[in-house]
Backbone bond lengths (Angstrom), bond angles and torsions (degrees), N, CA, C in turn:
res aa  C-N    CA-C-N  psi(-1)  N-CA   C-N-CA  omega(-1)  CA-C   N-CA-C  phi
1 M - - - 1.505 - - 1.501 109.29 -
2 A 1.266 117.25 125.56 1.451 124.03 176.98 1.493 111.44 -77.88
3 G 1.303 118.78 142.08 1.453 120.15 -179.01 1.514 111.62 174.75
4 N 1.264 116.35 -177.50 1.499 123.91 -179.33 1.505 107.10 -117.58
5 A 1.277 117.68 122.47 1.475 124.69 -178.63 1.540 113.34 -64.82
6 L 1.352 115.46 -13.66 1.402 119.86 -178.47 1.615 111.80 -96.56
7 E 1.366 115.61 -0.41 1.478 118.53 178.24 1.501 110.28 -106.23
8 M 1.345 110.13 129.05 1.493 116.83 -177.96 1.528 109.70 -64.88
9 S 1.318 122.32 -35.79 1.463 121.37 178.99 1.508 111.77 -62.91
10 T 1.293 117.70 -38.73 1.468 119.81 177.35 1.518 110.33 -63.88
11 M 1.345 117.44 -45.97 1.478 121.48 -179.99 1.510 111.47 -62.62
12 K 1.354 120.39 -41.64 1.458 121.63 176.40 1.479 110.29 -61.53
13 R 1.403 121.80 -43.48 1.410 120.11 -177.36 1.568 108.68 -67.77
14 A 1.327 120.33 -36.09 1.391 124.09 179.26 1.456 112.87 -64.25
15 L 1.306 120.94 -28.36 1.450 124.83 -173.39 1.515 113.52 -88.24
16 T 1.403 115.40 -4.50 1.415 118.73 -175.88 1.575 111.62 -65.29
17 G 1.308 116.75 119.98 1.429 120.06 174.45 1.510 118.27 79.03
18 I 1.320 116.37 13.71 1.528 119.56 179.34 1.499 111.18 -110.85
19 D 1.358 115.65 163.10 1.426 123.10 178.89 1.449 114.36 -105.87
20 A 1.392 117.28 -23.13 1.491 122.42 -173.79 1.516 108.52 -150.52
21 V 1.397 110.10 158.80 1.480 115.61 -179.05 1.527 105.35 -130.93
22 T 1.401 114.50 138.72 1.427 120.19 167.06 1.561 108.53 -109.71
23 Q 1.270 118.69 117.99 1.492 120.89 -178.67 1.489 107.63 -102.91
24 S 1.331 117.55 123.10 1.428 121.65 172.40 1.515 108.91 -138.46
25 L 1.354 115.14 108.32 1.487 121.70 -176.06 1.547 109.98 -104.62
26 G 1.307 116.34 157.37 1.420 121.63 170.98 1.497 111.33 -155.57
27 V 1.308 114.04 164.04 1.451 123.35 177.65 1.530 111.51 -121.99
28 S 1.274 116.29 152.15 1.519 122.76 -177.93 1.535 106.98 -65.80
29 A 1.331 115.11 141.01 1.488 120.76 174.85 1.575 106.78 -71.26
30 G 1.333 113.00 142.14 1.442 119.94 177.52 1.495 109.76 165.37
31 P 1.290 117.19 166.85 1.485 122.46 -179.32 1.526 113.70 -52.26
32 E 1.318 117.78 -34.13 1.461 119.87 -178.92 1.511 113.00 -57.00
33 I 1.422 118.66 -35.66 1.413 115.99 179.28 1.543 117.46 -64.38
34 I 1.336 113.86 -15.63 1.465 116.22 175.68 1.516 110.21 -91.21
35 F 1.367 117.57 -36.19 1.433 118.71 -168.36 1.535 114.45 -103.72
36 E 1.304 116.44 -17.61 1.478 116.79 -174.30 1.567 110.44 -118.76
37 P 1.271 118.94 132.77 1.399 124.20 175.87 1.583 112.96 -58.24
38 T 1.259 117.73 148.48 1.486 118.00 173.97 1.540 107.37 -127.47
39 R 1.329 113.83 153.56 1.444 119.67 175.24 1.505 113.04 -129.95
40 L 1.350 112.80 14.43 1.481 121.52 179.96 1.506 112.57 -52.75
41 F 1.333 115.87 -53.09 1.436 121.12 -175.35 1.486 114.59 -63.96
42 S 1.322 115.53 -44.37 1.527 116.28 178.71 1.550 112.11 -71.92
43 K 1.335 119.76 -43.18 1.395 121.78 -178.52 1.581 111.05 -66.46
44 A 1.301 117.83 -45.33 1.511 120.06 177.19 1.532 110.33 -60.47
45 T 1.386 114.41 -40.65 1.484 116.45 -179.12 1.480 114.00 -66.97
46 Q 1.406 115.55 -35.48 1.490 119.48 -178.30 1.569 106.20 -69.72
47 V 1.314 119.08 -36.41 1.451 119.57 178.80 1.522 109.68 -68.52
48 L 1.289 117.05 -44.23 1.466 122.39 -179.37 1.526 108.89 -59.56
49 V 1.301 117.83 -53.43 1.523 124.32 -175.31 1.563 106.29 -58.11
50 T 1.277 116.73 -45.70 1.531 119.36 -178.90 1.519 107.08 -64.47
51 A 1.275 120.06 -46.77 1.506 120.39 -178.45 1.507 110.93 -66.42
52 M 1.269 118.70 -36.26 1.579 122.60 179.05 1.474 106.65 -65.39
53 Q 1.319 121.25 -45.75 1.485 122.19 -179.87 1.420 110.93 -64.40
54 E 1.329 119.66 -45.60 1.520 120.08 176.70 1.500 112.48 -61.71
55 A 1.320 120.79 -35.85 1.487 125.75 -179.74 1.503 113.47 -84.01
56 R 1.322 115.87 -9.79 1.506 124.48 179.44 1.479 108.50 66.48
57 V 1.308 119.09 35.59 1.530 123.23 171.08 1.467 102.15 -96.63
58 K 1.345 114.42 120.41 1.452 118.21 -166.71 1.583 116.77 -104.13
59 R 1.379 113.99 -18.20 1.476 119.03 -178.68 1.465 114.61 -95.36
60 L 1.297 118.82 128.48 1.473 126.00 178.87 1.491 110.85 -133.30
61 I 1.383 114.06 128.22 1.497 118.18 170.68 1.535 100.30 -114.26
62 C 1.312 115.15 116.43 1.448 124.58 -178.32 1.542 110.73 -105.14
63 V 1.222 116.96 116.84 1.470 118.53 178.49 1.548 109.18 -100.93
64 T 1.327 111.30 119.54 1.475 119.59 179.87 1.543 110.05 -112.54
65 G 1.286 119.85 -101.41 1.466 120.08 176.85 1.557 108.67 -176.69
66 F 1.286 116.22 151.25 1.479 122.96 171.51 1.431 110.20 -59.89
67 G 1.336 118.12 119.09 1.403 124.09 -177.25 1.485 112.52 118.76
68 A 1.328 116.83 -9.93 1.455 123.21 -178.82 1.536 110.91 -94.95
69 G 1.233 118.79 156.41 1.470 121.12 175.36 1.520 109.35 61.42
70 D 1.370 111.42 -139.75 1.507 117.04 -176.98 1.490 113.88 -76.33
71 S 1.348 120.51 2.61 1.451 124.77 171.34 1.518 113.63 -90.32
72 R 1.391 116.84 -4.52 1.429 118.64 178.17 1.498 109.47 -59.96
73 G 1.322 110.94 138.10 1.539 116.54 178.29 1.532 112.97 84.77
74 S 1.340 118.09 1.66 1.455 119.88 -173.86 1.530 117.28 -97.46
75 G 1.371 112.70 1.86 1.490 118.46 -171.93 1.531 113.32 -91.57
76 G 1.305 120.65 -5.62 1.394 120.23 -172.90 1.512 110.94 96.69
77 F 1.341 116.26 159.40 1.443 120.12 -169.35 1.533 113.38 -56.65
78 L 1.274 118.30 -53.71 1.501 123.07 -178.72 1.500 112.97 -57.53
79 Y 1.342 115.17 -47.54 1.454 121.51 -177.84 1.590 107.69 -65.74
80 N 1.247 119.38 -40.00 1.472 122.10 -175.20 1.538 108.31 -69.77
81 V 1.386 113.74 -40.56 1.495 111.73 179.87 1.509 112.14 -72.82
82 A 1.320 119.12 -39.83 1.462 120.16 176.26 1.521 115.06 -60.39
83 L 1.343 112.30 -41.72 1.487 121.07 179.60 1.471 109.09 -63.15
84 H 1.344 118.06 -44.02 1.474 120.88 -179.78 1.538 110.00 -65.98
85 L 1.327 118.29 -49.10 1.510 120.67 -177.09 1.480 110.50 -67.20
86 L 1.296 120.49 -41.59 1.511 117.31 -170.54 1.569 111.32 -98.75
87 L 1.312 119.71 -27.82 1.459 118.10 -173.88 1.555 110.32 -128.54
88 G 1.289 117.32 14.20 1.437 122.77 -172.81 1.556 112.77 -54.62
89 R 1.328 117.03 -42.31 1.486 122.48 -178.43 1.484 110.47 -67.86
90 I 1.415 115.10 -37.84 1.420 119.94 178.38 1.531 111.22 -65.80
91 Y 1.319 115.82 -46.84 1.431 120.82 -178.02 1.509 112.76 -71.15
92 D 1.320 118.40 -25.07 1.475 117.69 171.75 1.570 108.24 -61.80
93 D 1.333 118.07 -42.26 1.350 120.80 -179.00 1.584 110.06 -70.46
94 K 1.267 117.04 -37.32 1.473 121.19 175.27 1.543 113.56 -59.30
95 D 1.394 112.50 -30.89 1.483 117.86 174.03 1.499 109.78 -62.52
96 V 1.352 115.74 -46.97 1.474 121.75 -179.68 1.493 107.79 -62.57
97 Q 1.314 117.88 -46.26 1.451 121.73 176.01 1.511 113.25 -48.51
98 E 1.310 116.92 -50.76 1.429 124.66 -176.90 1.604 108.46 -65.12
99 R 1.287 118.96 -35.94 1.453 120.76 -179.36 1.514 107.55 -69.15
100 I 1.328 121.24 -35.67 1.489 123.89 -178.80 1.503 104.90 -68.53
101 V 1.289 121.60 -43.98 1.467 123.93 179.72 1.529 108.90 -63.00
102 R 1.265 120.19 -47.60 1.486 123.06 -176.56 1.518 110.27 -65.98
103 R 1.300 121.70 -33.01 1.452 123.23 -175.96 1.554 109.12 -84.73
104 S 1.346 116.32 -12.72 1.492 115.65 179.66 1.473 111.08 -73.13
105 K 1.268 114.48 167.88 1.537 120.42 177.60 1.519 110.06 -94.94
106 L 1.248 121.38 17.83 1.437 127.17 178.66 1.522 110.51 -79.35
107 D 1.363 113.77 156.79 1.515 118.03 170.37 1.491 104.37 -88.61
108 W 1.317 116.78 101.96 1.464 122.06 -166.48 1.533 108.69 -119.47
109 V 1.456 113.43 154.37 1.432 122.23 170.66 1.604 101.62 -133.37
110 I 1.327 113.87 137.36 1.431 117.68 174.34 1.592 106.35 -109.19
111 V 1.325 112.95 129.05 1.487 121.44 -176.97 1.521 104.08 -112.29
112 R 1.365 114.02 132.60 1.456 118.05 179.22 1.571 110.34 -126.42
113 P 1.360 117.64 89.49 1.442 117.41 179.08 1.460 109.14 -67.09
114 V 1.353 118.15 158.09 1.369 125.08 178.16 1.577 110.08 -87.58
115 I 1.250 119.84 -148.32 1.502 119.60 -178.35 1.492 106.87 -72.20
116 L 1.397 115.07 128.52 1.465 119.84 179.60 1.492 109.41 -92.09
117 T 1.263 117.98 140.56 1.471 126.45 178.71 1.512 113.12 -119.35
118 S 1.312 114.92 169.57 1.494 118.13 177.64 1.452 110.26 -100.42
119 G 1.338 117.86 16.84 1.448 124.80 -173.88 1.544 107.98 -71.72
120 P 1.379 115.60 176.05 1.443 119.94 -178.87 1.554 108.70 -75.17
121 K 1.326 113.05 157.37 1.469 123.25 175.41 1.475 109.06 -63.16
122 T 1.354 115.18 139.63 1.453 122.41 177.17 1.518 104.70 -125.80
123 K 1.310 116.47 169.73 1.427 121.91 174.47 1.490 113.07 -98.68
124 A 1.331 115.64 1.13 1.495 118.91 -178.35 1.595 109.06 -99.16
125 Y 1.307 111.31 116.26 1.452 120.31 169.71 1.479 109.37 -155.21
126 R 1.342 114.43 157.16 1.501 120.52 -179.32 1.494 106.91 -135.51
127 A 1.345 114.41 148.34 1.457 123.32 168.62 1.464 107.99 -106.71
128 L 1.350 115.45 111.30 1.490 120.14 -176.71 1.487 107.27 -98.99
129 V 1.285 115.21 118.34 1.464 121.71 -179.24 1.511 112.06 -100.66
130 D 1.279 119.77 -38.04 1.434 124.38 178.32 1.492 112.47 -74.49
131 P 1.312 120.62 119.69 1.457 122.22 -176.94 1.583 111.81 -59.60
132 R 1.267 121.99 -21.28 1.480 123.64 177.26 1.591 109.31 -67.62
133 D 1.359 115.94 -22.49 1.446 120.48 -176.94 1.584 108.76 -95.41
134 W 1.214 119.11 -8.85 1.471 118.95 -176.24 1.546 113.39 -66.33
135 T 1.324 114.64 134.04 1.407 120.60 -179.46 1.506 109.19 -157.70
136 C 1.279 119.57 157.51 1.540 123.91 178.67 1.548 106.66 -72.13
137 G 1.246 111.97 148.92 1.498 120.04 173.39 1.471 109.43 -167.63
138 F 1.337 118.38 -167.01 1.418 124.62 -170.63 1.596 106.84 -130.80
139 I 1.303 110.67 146.68 1.517 116.64 173.72 1.554 109.85 -150.16
140 S 1.276 115.98 141.65 1.453 120.17 -177.89 1.514 112.42 -71.07
141 R 1.279 116.47 139.79 1.437 121.90 174.79 1.515 110.88 -58.36
142 Q 1.328 118.37 -30.93 1.444 124.85 178.83 1.558 109.04 -63.84
143 R 1.321 117.40 -35.98 1.437 118.57 172.27 1.495 113.79 -78.33
144 G 1.271 116.82 -35.52 1.438 122.33 170.77 1.516 112.82 78.26
145 G 1.303 118.36 -4.21 1.417 120.40 178.18 1.534 114.60 76.99
146 F 1.341 115.76 3.59 1.384 121.93 -174.50 1.529 111.66 -106.67
147 P 1.331 119.40 144.30 1.493 118.11 174.92 1.476 113.61 -58.48
148 R 1.323 117.16 160.46 1.432 123.37 178.56 1.559 108.63 -59.73
149 Q 1.271 115.52 165.95 1.539 121.17 -176.54 1.543 108.76 -53.91
150 A 1.318 119.61 -46.18 1.443 120.01 -175.18 1.528 111.22 -62.92
151 D 1.363 115.13 -37.99 1.462 121.70 177.76 1.513 109.23 -65.56
152 R 1.354 117.77 -42.51 1.487 120.59 178.35 1.450 115.43 -63.54
153 Q 1.388 111.67 -36.22 1.458 118.96 -179.90 1.565 109.68 -65.95
154 R 1.312 116.01 -39.97 1.492 121.21 177.23 1.538 108.43 -66.40
155 L 1.352 117.46 -42.39 1.479 118.55 179.27 1.528 111.69 -59.74
156 L 1.340 117.35 -47.54 1.460 120.65 -175.89 1.480 112.50 -72.11
157 S 1.332 119.67 -24.32 1.454 117.07 -179.61 1.553 111.41 -98.42
158 A 1.303 117.24 5.28 1.492 122.70 -179.92 1.519 109.90 -66.68
């Protein structure tokens, strides 16, 4: 469905007849991501959370990124420096995005994939829940960092 994540009418149409939402937002690469602040993540999330609450859709899987929220600073020195210098403004807004999700009354899960690559899909991936285990790593976009369909189905019907 084509639409704008910042428009309430689009979100309401998208929520018709569904039980759960996976939100995954991104911005185009370019010098503006380094030098200009963004509010896309927080604004779109506020619109989505409001629309979900009005539509009584309760389950949200919100994809942000490793280094956002309480994972900030967990990637090791080089990762943390590079993240701050190159994507700091984006991750500042992802922090706000996560606060909006956490403060909502939705049944939510925040997923933070690590560095995405264009490599081939593998069968090796892990979901690290304990902050003591968090570390930077790589995962293929083809894998997406998400469980297989059967696993997702079990998650959503739990």
